[in-house]
C-alpha positions in Angstrom: -69.2 44.9 86.4 -70.7 47.1 89.0 -71.9 45.7 92.3 -73.9 47.5 95.0 -73.6 46.3 98.6 -76.8 45.2 100.4 -76.7 48.5 102.3 -76.4 50.5 99.1 -79.3 48.6 97.5 -81.4 49.3 100.6 -80.7 53.0 100.4 -81.6 53.2 96.7 -84.7 51.1 97.1 -86.2 53.4 99.8 -85.5 56.4 97.6 -86.9 54.7 94.5 -90.1 53.8 96.4 -90.5 57.4 97.4 -90.0 58.6 93.9 -92.5 56.0 92.5 -95.0 57.2 95.1 -94.6 60.8 94.0 -94.7 60.0 90.3 -98.0 58.1 90.7 -99.8 61.4 91.7 -102.4 62.4 89.1 -101.1 66.0 89.1 -98.2 65.1 86.9 -100.4 64.2 84.0 -102.0 67.6 84.3 -98.7 69.5 84.5 -97.3 67.5 81.6 -100.2 68.6 79.5 -99.9 72.3 80.6 -96.2 72.4 79.7 -96.9 70.9 76.3 -99.6 73.5 75.6 -97.4 76.3 76.7 -94.6 75.1 74.5 -97.2 75.0 71.7 -97.6 78.8 72.3 -101.0 78.4 73.9 -101.7 80.9 76.8 -101.8 78.8 80.0 -101.2 79.5 83.6 -97.6 80.8 83.8 -95.5 77.7 84.4 -93.0 77.7 87.3 -89.7 76.0 87.6 -86.5 76.3 89.7 -83.0 75.4 88.8 -79.4 76.0 89.9 -80.3 75.8 93.6 -77.7 76.2 96.3 -77.6 72.6 97.4 -74.7 73.3 99.7 -77.1 75.4 101.8 -80.0 73.0 101.7 -78.4 70.3 103.9 -78.0 67.5 101.4 -75.0 68.7 99.4 -72.6 65.7 98.9 -74.4 63.7 101.5 -74.2 60.1 100.4 -74.8 56.9 102.3 -73.6 54.9 99.3 -69.9 54.4 98.9 -70.0 53.1 95.3 -69.4 56.2 93.1 -72.2 55.4 90.7 -74.6 54.4 93.5 -73.8 57.8 95.2 -74.5 59.6 91.9 -78.0 58.0 91.7 -78.6 58.6 95.4 -77.8 62.3 95.1 -80.1 62.7 92.1 -83.0 61.0 93.9 -82.5 62.9 97.1 -82.5 66.2 95.2 -85.6 65.4 93.2 -87.5 64.3 96.3 -86.4 67.3 98.2 -87.5 69.6 95.4 -90.9 68.0 95.3 -91.4 68.1 99.0 -90.4 71.7 99.5 -90.5 73.5 96.1 -92.8 71.5 93.9 -93.9 74.4 91.6 -94.9 72.9 88.3 -92.4 70.1 88.4 -93.2 66.8 86.7 -91.8 63.7 88.4 -91.7 60.9 85.8 -92.1 57.2 86.8 -88.6 56.2 85.8 -84.9 56.2 86.9 -82.5 57.4 84.2 -79.3 55.4 83.8 -76.7 57.6 82.0 -74.9 56.0 79.1 -71.1 56.1 79.3 -70.5 58.8 76.6 -67.5 61.0 76.6 -65.3 63.0 74.3 -61.8 64.4 74.1 -62.8 68.1 74.1 -61.7 70.8 71.8 -57.9 70.6 72.4 -57.5 73.7 74.6 -57.4 73.4 78.3 -58.8 76.3 80.4 -56.1 77.9 82.6 -57.6 80.0 85.3 -57.3 81.1 88.9 -60.3 80.1 91.0 -61.7 82.8 93.3 -64.0 81.2 95.8 -66.9 83.2 97.2 -68.1 80.8 99.9 -67.7 77.3 101.2 -70.0 75.8 98.6 -69.7 75.4 94.9 -69.8 79.1 93.8 -66.6 80.7 92.6 -65.3 83.0 89.9 -62.4 82.6 87.5 -59.5 84.8 86.4 -58.7 83.4 82.9 -55.2 83.2 81.5 -55.5 83.5 77.7 -54.6 80.5 75.5 -55.6 82.3 72.3 -53.3 85.2 71.5 -52.7 85.3 67.8 -54.4 84.2 64.5 -52.5 80.9 64.2 -53.9 79.8 67.5 -57.0 78.8 65.6 -55.1 75.6 64.9 -55.3 74.7 68.7 -59.0 74.0 68.3 -59.4 70.3 67.5 -62.4 68.2 66.6 -63.6 66.2 69.7 -63.6 62.5 69.4 -66.7 60.9 70.9 -66.7 57.5 72.4 -69.4 55.3 74.0 -68.2 52.7 76.5 -70.9 50.1 75.8 -69.7 47.7 78.4 -69.8 50.4 81.1 -73.2 51.5 80.0 -74.5 47.9 80.4 -72.7 47.5 83.7 -74.5 50.6 85.1 -77.8 49.5 83.7 -77.6 46.0 85.1 -76.5 47.2 88.5 -79.3 49.7 88.7 -81.9 47.5 87.3 -81.0 44.7 89.7 -81.2 47.1 92.7 -84.5 48.9 91.9 -85.9 47.7 88.6 -88.8 45.9 90.4 -89.8 49.2 92.0 -89.5 51.7 89.2 -88.6 51.4 85.5 -84.9 52.0 84.7 -84.2 53.6 81.4 -80.9 54.2 79.6 -80.3 57.8 78.9 -77.9 59.2 76.3 -77.2 62.8 75.6 -80.5 64.8 75.9 -79.3 68.3 76.1 -76.5 69.9 74.0 -75.7 73.3 75.5 -74.4 75.4 72.6 -72.8 78.7 73.6 -69.4 78.8 71.8 -68.6 82.2 73.4 -68.8 80.5 76.8 -65.9 78.4 75.7 -64.0 81.2 73.9 -63.8 83.6 76.8 -62.2 80.9 78.9 -59.5 80.4 76.3 -59.2 84.0 75.2 -59.9 86.2 78.2 -62.9 88.4 78.5 -61.3 91.8 77.9 -59.0 90.4 75.2 -61.9 88.8 73.3 -64.0 91.9 73.4 -61.1 94.1 72.2 -60.4 91.8 69.3 -64.0 92.1 68.0 -62.8 95.6 67.0 -59.1 95.3 66.6 -58.8 91.8 64.9 -62.3 91.0 63.6 -61.0 88.5 60.9 -59.2 86.5 63.6 -62.5 86.3 65.6 -64.4 85.1 62.5 -61.8 82.5 61.8 -61.8 81.1 65.3 -65.6 81.1 65.6 -65.9 79.3 62.2 -63.4 76.7 63.4 -65.1 76.2 66.8 -68.6 75.8 65.3 -67.3 73.3 62.8 -65.8 71.3 65.7 -69.2 71.4 67.5 -70.9 70.1 64.4 -68.4 67.3 63.9 -69.0 66.2 67.5 -72.8 66.3 66.8 -72.2 64.0 63.7 -70.5 61.5 66.0 -73.3 61.5 68.5 -75.7 60.7 65.7 -73.4 58.0 64.3 -73.0 56.3 67.7 -76.8 56.7 68.3 -76.2 58.2 71.8 -78.7 61.1 71.5 -81.8 60.9 73.7 -85.1 62.7 73.4 -85.6 66.0 75.3 -89.3 66.6 74.8 -90.0 65.7 78.4 -89.0 66.9 81.8 -85.5 67.8 80.8 -84.3 71.4 80.6 -83.8 72.9 77.2 -81.5 75.8 76.7 -81.3 77.9 79.8 -85.1 77.5 80.2 -87.4 74.9 81.7 -89.1 71.7 80.4 -89.2 70.7 76.8 -92.5 68.9 76.8 -93.8 69.0 73.2 -96.0 67.1 70.9 -94.2 68.7 67.9 -91.2 66.5 68.5 -89.8 64.1 67.4 -90.1 64.7 63.6 -92.8 62.9 61.8 -90.3 60.4 60.2 -88.7 59.4 63.5 -88.1 55.6 63.5 -88.3 55.3 67.3 -84.8 54.2 67.7 -82.3 56.6 66.2 -82.6 60.1 67.6 -81.5 62.9 65.3 -81.0 66.6 66.0 -84.3 67.3 64.0 -86.1 65.3 66.7 -84.7 67.5 69.5 -84.7 70.9 71.1 -81.6 72.9 70.3 -80.3 76.2 71.7 -77.9 79.0 71.3 -76.6 81.8 73.6 -74.0 84.5 73.7 -74.0 85.6 77.3 -70.8 87.6 77.1 -72.4 89.8 74.4 -74.6 91.6 76.9 -72.8 94.9 76.1 -72.2 94.2 72.4 -74.3 96.0 69.8 -77.0 94.2 67.9 -75.0 94.5 64.7 -71.9 92.9 66.3 -74.0 90.3 68.0 -75.4 89.3 64.6 -71.9 89.3 62.9 -69.8 87.6 65.6 -72.4 85.3 67.3 -75.8 84.7 65.7 -74.7 83.9 62.2 -72.5 81.1 63.6 -75.1 79.9 66.1 -77.7 79.6 63.3 -75.5 77.0 61.6 -76.0 74.9 64.7 -79.6 75.6 65.4 -80.6 74.9 61.8 -80.3 71.2 62.6 -82.8 71.1 65.4 -86.6 70.7 65.4 -87.3 73.5 68.0 -84.9 76.0 69.4 -84.4 78.1 72.6 -82.2 81.2 72.5 -80.4 83.2 75.2 -79.4 83.0 78.8 -78.3 85.9 81.0 -77.8 88.4 78.2 -80.5 91.0 77.8 -82.2 90.5 74.4 -85.1 93.0 74.4 -83.2 95.2 71.9 -82.0 92.3 69.8 -85.3 90.5 69.1 -85.4 91.6 65.5 -82.2 89.6 65.0 -83.8 86.4 66.2 -86.7 86.3 63.6 -84.4 84.3 61.3 -83.4 81.7 63.9 -84.6 78.4 62.5 -87.6 76.9 64.5 -87.2 79.4 67.4 -89.8 78.8 70.0 -88.5 80.2 73.4 -86.4 83.2 74.2 -84.7 84.0 77.5 -85.8 87.2 79.2 -83.2 87.7 81.9 -83.4 90.1 84.9 -81.4 92.7 82.9 -83.9 92.8 79.9 -86.6 95.4 79.5 -89.7 93.3 80.0 -92.1 95.9 78.5 -90.2 96.0 75.2 -89.8 92.2 75.1 -93.5 91.6 75.6 -94.4 93.9 72.8 -92.4 91.9 70.3 -92.9 88.3 71.7 -96.6 88.0 72.5 -98.1 85.3 70.4 -94.8 84.5 68.6 -92.5 83.0 71.3 -92.6 81.6 74.8 -91.3 84.2 77.2 -88.7 82.4 79.4 -88.7 84.8 82.2 -86.1 84.8 84.9 -86.8 86.9 88.1 -83.8 88.6 89.6 -82.1 86.1 91.9 -80.7 89.0 94.1 -84.0 88.9 96.0 -82.9 85.5 97.5 -79.4 86.7 98.3 -80.1 89.8 100.3 -79.3 89.7 103.9 -82.9 90.3 105.0 -85.5 88.1 103.2 -88.4 90.2 101.9 -91.2 87.9 100.6 -93.5 90.8 100.2 -91.2 92.5 97.7 -90.6 89.2 95.9 -94.4 88.8 95.6 -94.8 92.4 94.3 -92.0 92.0 91.8 -93.5 88.8 90.5 -97.0 90.2 90.3 -95.7 93.2 88.4 -94.0 91.1 85.9 -97.0 88.8 85.4 -99.3 91.8 84.8 -97.0 92.9 82.0 -97.0 89.4 80.5 -100.8 88.8 80.4 -101.9 87.1 77.2 -98.4 85.6 76.6 -97.1 82.1 76.8 -94.8 82.2 79.9 -92.5 80.1 81.9 -91.0 81.5 85.1 -87.6 80.2 86.2 -86.0 80.9 89.5 -82.3 80.3 88.7 -78.7 81.3 89.5 -79.5 81.0 93.2 -75.9 81.2 94.5 -76.9 81.8 98.1 -79.9 82.0 100.3 -78.0 82.9 103.5 -78.4 79.4 104.7 -82.2 79.9 105.0 -83.9 77.2 102.9 -87.3 78.5 103.9 -86.7 81.4 101.5 -87.0 79.0 98.6 -90.0 77.2 100.2 -91.8 80.4 100.8 -91.2 81.8 97.4 -92.4 78.6 95.8 -95.6 78.6 97.8 -96.2 82.3 97.0 -95.4 81.9 93.2 -97.7 78.9 92.9 -100.5 80.8 94.6 -100.0 83.9 92.5 -99.8 82.1 89.1 -102.7 79.8 89.9 -105.0 82.7 90.9 -104.8 84.3 87.5 -105.0 87.7 89.1 -101.7 89.6 89.3 -102.8 92.9 90.9 
């Protein structure tokens, strides 16, 4: 049983009232429709979204009035969503609901990351020095199948406490697992070491194949358990898909969806191999994409990529099942990407976040950069995502000003 104090209930109720007030604005229906059309490959106004904000520099990081851990979790989510709407609304959609996360967990893949953290500032941003746990072919046996569990009693306790506190103000909805980030190489480099893994692509390719095969099989067995436990949740709404933005779509769920049991075919899936930025297209296909396709084949729509440049690898992606969005990172050649993507995929464009991190804020340059990119992408289905914002030099107005500028530029429809 979870009990919130009167003080905690009061805090959550005030925030819930504010969210319900925002969610009632008519603009959200309009934005919802525009995201859906864009994800359908219609040419709309370029859609704007912001993610991975430096909350430690925005004044509300870890700031909780609630003492109960779960109440604090909900309070933080509400404060961030309200802050975002008030200062960087962009094309955000605020839905009239509070999501109560189901108590789903798993045992992991059997290998613990061992690393040295190298902190860069006083916030949450730090790098790692990885200590390899995979050194020889037999280490494939270290990769285990995760065991997924759902603590039903804990889920009900969370839901009851939240519904009791704010259910008369805004609907409370149980939320399972809506987004399954699939980037097996993100895991492997933590266990293998970056240099060691890249060298073994050449020196011990069969070992790499064996370990990738084992890890993808473990991912798929975890997915099977999610389905069996019925803990997947729809993501064709204002949830992020892949490393992109919203998944609003009228093409999901599948036509035979029963309304109660969510399957992978009803969802957006994704794949990415960020560490392969400097790997040739041929090796990318051999050591990443063929394995990622085994995963993505299960999903109704797919998103591919993250930080890795993909402009010279787009030919490889034509065989990705149900591929709809492709990440075009700051390190991609936008001209080459547009040539191959127009009318075929959503361009999930990520401006270079360095503009926000420079010591002197230059809004004029940020505007010129965005206008230049938009000019190149005319006639395409486009989402623009400001992300990887590690620091803004403790100047929140940089994000506010960029958001206002980007909204004006994309709404004007004139990029020169």
